[in-house]
Backbone bond lengths (Angstrom), bond angles and torsions (degrees), N, CA, C in turn:
res aa  C-N    CA-C-N  psi(-1)  N-CA   C-N-CA  omega(-1)  CA-C   N-CA-C  phi
1 M - - - 1.524 - - 1.545 104.70 -
2 N 1.348 112.56 132.91 1.540 117.23 174.96 1.483 109.64 -74.52
3 E 1.322 113.04 174.05 1.456 117.71 -178.67 1.456 114.58 -67.64
4 L 1.268 123.53 -37.40 1.439 126.35 169.56 1.500 114.02 -56.24
5 G 1.346 115.37 -46.39 1.403 120.55 176.70 1.543 115.93 -60.67
6 L 1.396 111.64 -42.89 1.362 119.73 177.64 1.544 110.67 -63.42
7 N 1.329 118.42 -43.28 1.512 122.19 -178.97 1.579 108.00 -63.49
8 L 1.349 114.70 -42.87 1.544 114.09 176.97 1.426 115.69 -69.06
9 Y 1.319 116.50 -30.14 1.495 119.65 177.34 1.576 107.45 -69.94
10 T 1.319 117.86 -40.76 1.436 122.94 179.38 1.561 106.94 -65.05
11 L 1.283 119.85 -45.47 1.473 124.24 -177.96 1.549 104.97 -60.10
12 A 1.305 117.23 -50.13 1.448 119.51 177.83 1.527 115.93 -50.46
13 Q 1.317 111.68 -47.87 1.481 115.65 -176.35 1.531 108.18 -70.64
14 A 1.382 120.65 -35.95 1.415 123.41 177.70 1.572 112.16 -59.98
15 L 1.332 112.85 -37.90 1.533 119.55 179.70 1.519 108.03 -61.77
16 G 1.311 115.75 -41.26 1.503 117.44 176.87 1.454 114.02 -57.27
17 F 1.369 117.99 -41.20 1.409 121.76 -179.01 1.520 111.91 -75.17
18 I 1.308 115.60 -31.84 1.515 116.53 174.70 1.535 110.61 -67.05
19 T 1.327 115.40 -35.82 1.479 121.03 177.88 1.535 107.98 -58.96
20 F 1.264 118.30 -36.16 1.441 125.90 -179.66 1.539 110.93 -48.94
21 G 1.379 117.21 -41.96 1.468 124.88 -179.79 1.542 109.57 -62.95
22 C 1.424 114.98 -45.33 1.452 121.14 177.02 1.536 110.88 -59.16
23 S 1.291 115.54 -41.98 1.511 121.62 177.19 1.448 116.11 -57.41
24 I 1.360 114.25 -41.98 1.482 119.05 179.20 1.529 109.79 -61.37
25 A 1.349 115.31 -40.43 1.485 119.02 179.14 1.487 110.25 -69.94
26 A 1.402 117.18 -44.38 1.492 120.87 -174.54 1.522 113.33 -71.17
27 F 1.270 115.00 -54.04 1.438 120.34 -162.23 1.547 109.93 -82.18
28 S 1.301 117.67 -14.68 1.546 122.18 174.24 1.463 111.79 -90.66
29 S 1.346 118.97 -7.38 1.445 123.34 -177.02 1.475 111.85 -77.95
30 T 1.347 117.14 138.40 1.505 119.31 166.38 1.408 114.21 -98.10
31 N 1.442 116.63 1.59 1.401 122.01 178.78 1.605 108.72 -95.67
32 D 1.389 117.17 125.06 1.408 119.90 -170.61 1.550 109.94 -69.42
33 H 1.339 118.33 -35.39 1.385 121.81 177.68 1.539 114.81 -61.31
34 R 1.363 115.71 -50.16 1.449 122.32 176.50 1.554 112.84 -63.98
35 F 1.236 113.15 -35.56 1.541 116.66 175.14 1.508 111.85 -61.08
36 R 1.309 114.77 -47.79 1.554 117.14 177.58 1.485 114.78 -63.46
37 V 1.336 119.46 -35.94 1.454 121.49 -178.94 1.484 111.41 -67.33
38 F 1.307 118.37 -47.81 1.503 122.83 -178.80 1.573 107.18 -69.83
39 L 1.393 118.47 -33.83 1.368 119.16 179.93 1.576 110.66 -66.75
40 T 1.333 116.94 -37.28 1.457 123.07 173.66 1.559 111.24 -50.89
41 L 1.406 112.61 -56.03 1.416 119.71 -175.43 1.565 109.75 -60.35
42 G 1.399 117.29 -46.03 1.424 123.05 -177.10 1.484 112.71 -61.07
43 C 1.348 113.61 -40.92 1.562 117.96 178.41 1.444 110.74 -63.07
44 L 1.392 117.10 -41.89 1.433 119.96 180.00 1.476 114.06 -61.37
45 L 1.265 115.60 -43.44 1.549 119.12 177.83 1.485 108.74 -64.14
46 L 1.327 119.50 -45.19 1.485 120.83 -174.53 1.510 107.39 -67.90
47 A 1.346 119.88 -31.09 1.447 123.90 -178.06 1.596 107.79 -65.69
48 I 1.365 117.00 -40.94 1.453 119.49 174.20 1.529 108.74 -64.21
49 Q 1.335 119.13 -47.42 1.355 119.73 -178.98 1.499 118.16 -54.86
50 Y 1.317 113.97 -49.93 1.494 121.55 -178.64 1.500 108.30 -64.86
51 G 1.366 115.58 -39.23 1.516 117.64 176.64 1.492 110.64 -59.53
52 I 1.335 120.65 -46.67 1.441 122.17 178.27 1.500 111.10 -59.42
53 L 1.363 117.92 -39.27 1.453 122.50 -179.37 1.486 114.84 -76.37
54 G 1.424 118.73 -7.22 1.434 121.56 174.23 1.478 109.13 89.30
55 A 1.312 121.09 14.67 1.423 120.34 176.58 1.577 106.28 -100.99
56 L 1.404 111.36 80.36 1.442 118.77 -170.80 1.491 113.62 -62.04
57 V 1.319 120.92 -44.41 1.476 120.92 -176.23 1.484 111.01 -64.18
58 A 1.331 116.67 -36.13 1.503 120.70 175.08 1.504 109.57 -66.63
59 G 1.318 117.86 -46.26 1.504 121.49 176.91 1.447 114.89 -58.95
60 V 1.311 119.86 -47.74 1.432 127.03 177.22 1.521 109.86 -58.76
61 N 1.356 118.59 -52.86 1.426 122.41 -179.19 1.532 112.43 -60.97
62 L 1.335 116.90 -37.56 1.472 117.98 -178.51 1.575 110.44 -74.66
63 A 1.298 117.98 -34.98 1.466 124.65 172.13 1.595 107.84 -53.87
64 I 1.366 111.21 -52.87 1.488 115.90 -179.49 1.539 109.58 -64.39
65 N 1.283 116.08 -41.50 1.449 122.22 177.42 1.499 114.33 -53.94
66 S 1.401 116.35 -40.68 1.415 121.02 179.38 1.494 112.28 -62.58
67 V 1.284 120.07 -43.44 1.395 127.63 177.50 1.512 109.24 -67.64
68 R 1.293 115.81 -45.99 1.452 120.51 -179.84 1.537 113.39 -62.04
69 A 1.348 118.70 -40.40 1.419 121.17 175.47 1.488 114.11 -56.74
70 L 1.370 111.19 -48.03 1.497 115.21 179.74 1.573 111.62 -66.76
71 W 1.360 114.92 -41.92 1.418 118.00 178.38 1.459 110.65 -61.19
72 S 1.295 121.88 -35.20 1.493 121.56 -177.57 1.534 116.51 -70.95
73 I 1.336 113.17 -9.55 1.475 117.14 172.66 1.486 111.23 -60.44
74 K 1.271 115.09 -40.21 1.489 119.94 -171.88 1.531 110.32 -102.59
75 Y 1.354 114.56 -39.55 1.434 120.27 -173.23 1.554 112.76 -113.48
76 R 1.408 114.98 138.94 1.421 125.13 178.87 1.488 115.56 -137.45
77 G 1.273 120.07 167.53 1.415 121.53 178.33 1.464 118.05 107.23
78 A 1.375 114.46 170.96 1.438 125.08 -170.95 1.584 111.56 -57.33
79 I 1.309 116.44 -42.71 1.500 120.38 -174.76 1.503 112.54 -59.03
80 W 1.422 115.00 -44.58 1.423 118.09 174.48 1.490 113.77 -72.07
81 F 1.309 123.41 -36.13 1.289 123.51 178.73 1.547 109.24 -60.02
82 W 1.294 118.53 -42.56 1.521 121.27 -179.19 1.525 111.71 -71.68
83 V 1.284 115.35 -35.87 1.499 117.49 177.77 1.568 111.09 -61.36
84 F 1.311 115.14 -42.41 1.407 121.47 -178.73 1.623 109.47 -73.85
85 M 1.304 117.02 -42.42 1.493 118.37 179.51 1.575 110.12 -64.32
86 I 1.267 117.25 -38.01 1.472 118.42 -178.72 1.520 107.95 -68.05
87 L 1.354 119.26 -46.66 1.445 123.50 177.35 1.524 111.91 -55.21
88 Q 1.431 114.72 -49.81 1.394 121.31 -178.17 1.553 111.43 -59.68
89 T 1.352 113.99 -52.19 1.402 118.93 -179.08 1.537 114.44 -58.56
90 G 1.272 116.55 -46.23 1.490 126.51 -179.52 1.480 107.81 -60.12
91 L 1.319 120.46 -51.72 1.436 121.07 -179.79 1.542 114.62 -67.19
92 S 1.307 113.97 -33.85 1.420 121.92 179.26 1.524 110.32 -63.92
93 V 1.328 114.87 -44.51 1.420 123.53 176.78 1.593 110.33 -54.97
94 L 1.253 112.10 -47.35 1.485 121.10 -175.34 1.559 113.38 -62.77
95 V 1.333 117.36 -29.81 1.442 118.08 -177.41 1.486 108.69 -117.20
96 Y 1.261 120.97 9.17 1.526 124.26 177.58 1.537 109.41 -58.87
97 K 1.446 114.07 132.68 1.375 119.58 173.75 1.522 116.55 -121.25
98 A 1.313 117.00 -32.63 1.481 120.30 -169.14 1.524 103.96 -157.19
99 P 1.442 116.75 163.47 1.454 123.07 179.13 1.484 114.57 -52.60
100 I 1.335 122.45 -30.68 1.405 125.24 -178.96 1.528 108.82 -61.57
101 D 1.298 116.41 -22.47 1.579 119.34 178.27 1.535 112.32 -68.86
102 L 1.334 116.28 -14.56 1.430 120.15 178.26 1.583 111.42 -72.20
103 L 1.379 114.22 -27.05 1.474 115.57 -179.68 1.526 114.96 -63.69
104 P 1.383 118.91 -48.28 1.441 115.65 -179.31 1.509 109.83 -66.95
105 W 1.366 122.11 -33.08 1.444 122.04 179.50 1.540 106.52 -64.21
106 T 1.212 120.93 -45.51 1.501 125.03 -178.52 1.502 111.76 -61.79
107 A 1.442 115.05 -46.68 1.443 115.13 176.30 1.528 114.16 -63.19
108 S 1.293 115.56 -36.98 1.458 122.18 176.84 1.554 113.68 -62.90
109 A 1.385 112.89 -36.85 1.472 116.75 -178.67 1.460 105.95 -70.01
110 I 1.340 121.85 -41.42 1.411 119.73 -179.73 1.565 114.67 -63.25
111 S 1.370 111.58 -45.03 1.415 116.10 177.60 1.480 115.04 -62.59
112 C 1.316 116.68 -34.97 1.428 120.76 -179.04 1.545 111.68 -65.23
113 Y 1.448 115.27 -42.33 1.367 118.59 176.16 1.527 110.50 -63.98
114 A 1.340 116.38 -39.31 1.488 118.29 -176.98 1.562 110.84 -65.77
115 L 1.366 115.22 -37.85 1.481 117.32 -175.15 1.508 110.54 -75.16
116 F 1.375 122.84 -31.14 1.382 125.44 -174.38 1.587 113.17 -94.88
117 F 1.252 116.37 -21.26 1.469 119.05 -173.09 1.572 115.82 -118.65
118 L 1.329 113.98 -21.94 1.468 122.10 -170.48 1.523 113.26 -115.70
119 S 1.290 116.82 159.79 1.496 122.95 172.39 1.484 108.24 -150.39
120 G 1.318 117.05 169.92 1.411 125.62 -178.82 1.496 116.68 52.78
121 R 1.358 118.63 -132.97 1.410 121.46 179.62 1.526 114.03 -56.05
122 A 1.225 115.38 -50.72 1.453 122.82 -176.77 1.516 111.69 -55.31
123 M 1.308 116.20 -40.92 1.524 117.06 177.46 1.554 109.78 -66.51
124 R 1.287 115.78 -40.96 1.543 119.96 -177.16 1.495 108.67 -69.64
125 M 1.365 119.66 -36.27 1.457 118.67 175.54 1.511 112.25 -65.40
126 A 1.295 117.47 -36.16 1.514 117.40 176.67 1.500 109.84 -71.51
127 M 1.306 117.06 -32.51 1.465 120.23 178.68 1.475 110.27 -71.24
128 L 1.331 119.95 -30.85 1.458 123.37 175.59 1.552 106.96 -64.76
129 L 1.196 120.18 -46.39 1.484 125.35 179.47 1.555 106.20 -61.64
130 C 1.354 118.74 -45.72 1.497 118.64 173.14 1.385 116.84 -54.72
131 T 1.339 117.05 -43.52 1.477 126.16 -177.77 1.495 108.69 -64.80
132 C 1.294 118.44 -38.68 1.486 117.76 176.94 1.480 114.03 -63.62
133 V 1.387 116.64 -37.22 1.526 120.83 173.49 1.540 110.40 -65.12
134 W 1.298 118.11 -43.03 1.494 121.01 177.80 1.512 111.36 -58.93
135 L 1.354 113.80 -42.44 1.504 117.80 178.47 1.547 111.83 -57.32
136 V 1.288 115.84 -47.24 1.492 116.46 175.06 1.513 111.55 -54.73
137 N 1.277 120.52 -48.83 1.447 130.49 171.97 1.518 111.36 -45.71
138 S 1.404 113.38 -58.41 1.450 121.93 -171.97 1.577 107.03 -59.90
139 V 1.298 115.95 -43.98 1.466 117.51 175.51 1.489 116.21 -56.16
140 M 1.318 113.01 -46.35 1.457 120.54 -176.30 1.583 110.01 -68.87
141 V 1.283 116.46 -33.79 1.428 120.02 179.09 1.556 110.87 -79.50
142 G 1.322 117.72 -30.10 1.430 119.73 177.23 1.498 112.81 92.02
143 T 1.374 121.14 30.99 1.465 119.96 -178.13 1.592 107.13 -103.73
144 Y 1.273 111.33 110.47 1.464 117.22 -178.28 1.493 117.52 -61.29
145 G 1.237 118.48 -44.20 1.419 123.09 -178.71 1.577 107.87 -62.94
146 A 1.311 118.65 -42.28 1.382 125.11 -176.47 1.617 108.31 -67.05
147 I 1.308 116.06 -40.55 1.448 120.83 178.37 1.532 110.71 -64.91
148 L 1.337 116.89 -43.65 1.422 119.39 171.81 1.473 114.22 -63.56
149 N 1.321 117.89 -40.72 1.439 125.29 175.60 1.594 111.38 -57.98
150 D 1.275 113.87 -48.25 1.482 118.73 179.80 1.504 114.24 -69.03
151 L 1.269 118.01 -36.72 1.558 122.52 174.28 1.534 109.13 -63.33
152 F 1.355 115.83 -50.61 1.397 122.57 171.86 1.531 114.07 -48.05
153 N 1.374 114.30 -55.69 1.431 117.12 -176.96 1.475 115.58 -61.74
154 I 1.387 114.12 -34.41 1.508 119.21 177.70 1.532 107.71 -63.37
155 S 1.304 117.80 -43.15 1.448 127.39 -176.64 1.561 108.16 -64.20
156 V 1.383 115.37 -54.28 1.411 119.47 -173.07 1.566 108.88 -71.51
157 M 1.223 117.29 -41.50 1.526 121.21 174.43 1.452 110.96 -52.38
158 S 1.259 120.93 -43.61 1.479 126.37 -178.20 1.570 107.44 -65.81
159 V 1.326 116.02 -48.44 1.462 115.81 177.05 1.510 112.68 -65.86
160 T 1.275 118.86 -38.06 1.469 121.76 -179.15 1.515 107.57 -65.73
161 L 1.375 121.43 -42.21 1.413 123.18 174.88 1.513 115.26 -57.08
162 F 1.396 112.19 -39.06 1.530 119.40 174.90 1.548 107.06 -66.75
163 R 1.259 121.65 -44.89 1.454 120.98 -179.25 1.520 110.27 -63.73
164 M 1.262 119.49 -38.32 1.495 124.35 -179.95 1.478 108.50 -68.16
165 S 1.337 119.81 -36.79 1.509 122.08 -179.85 1.497 106.98 -69.65
166 R 1.323 122.89 -35.83 1.449 123.99 -177.63 1.487 112.06 -69.88
167 V 1.316 117.79 -32.49 1.510 121.83 179.33 1.495 114.55 -99.06
168 K 1.399 114.33 16.05 1.426 123.98 176.45 1.515 113.89 52.37
169 V 1.290 118.49 48.62 1.446 123.36 174.96 1.526 102.87 -78.11
170 P 1.347 119.93 133.64 1.447 122.45 -173.33 1.567 110.91 -61.77
171 A 1.324 110.69 147.50 1.488 115.38 179.32 1.473 110.50 -76.69
């Protein structure tokens, strides 16, 4: 690997670790608005990371996810779900290379449904499933920061769901 390649690889891995901070803020929050804002920033950083690492479907889906998470703060419902699903599917098909590319599309479909149709515990349960799919993708791509990020998100989301069930936040 040449020096430029090593520097880009190092930058990509660093972005994964920076995303970790966004995840701490997002996935530990019981506030839906704050969750979506930090999710937006985390998705954008990971989109750049995956793009640098050559995982284009993951990068494209995360870029769309960052806009979608922000959009879902104000807008909800079937029309927006379908707008984002068609956009994600179309762009994913354009950059599709291998079966591994189905993982980010699947995770994005789950989170798209969660953000436009669900709230509270139900949204976080769907996001937990989404994060498990992203974890498999992160392991296969080899992004250390994203692996740590996904493991953290799974742990914190589980604790947050427990906390929400104790204070009777609606499912």
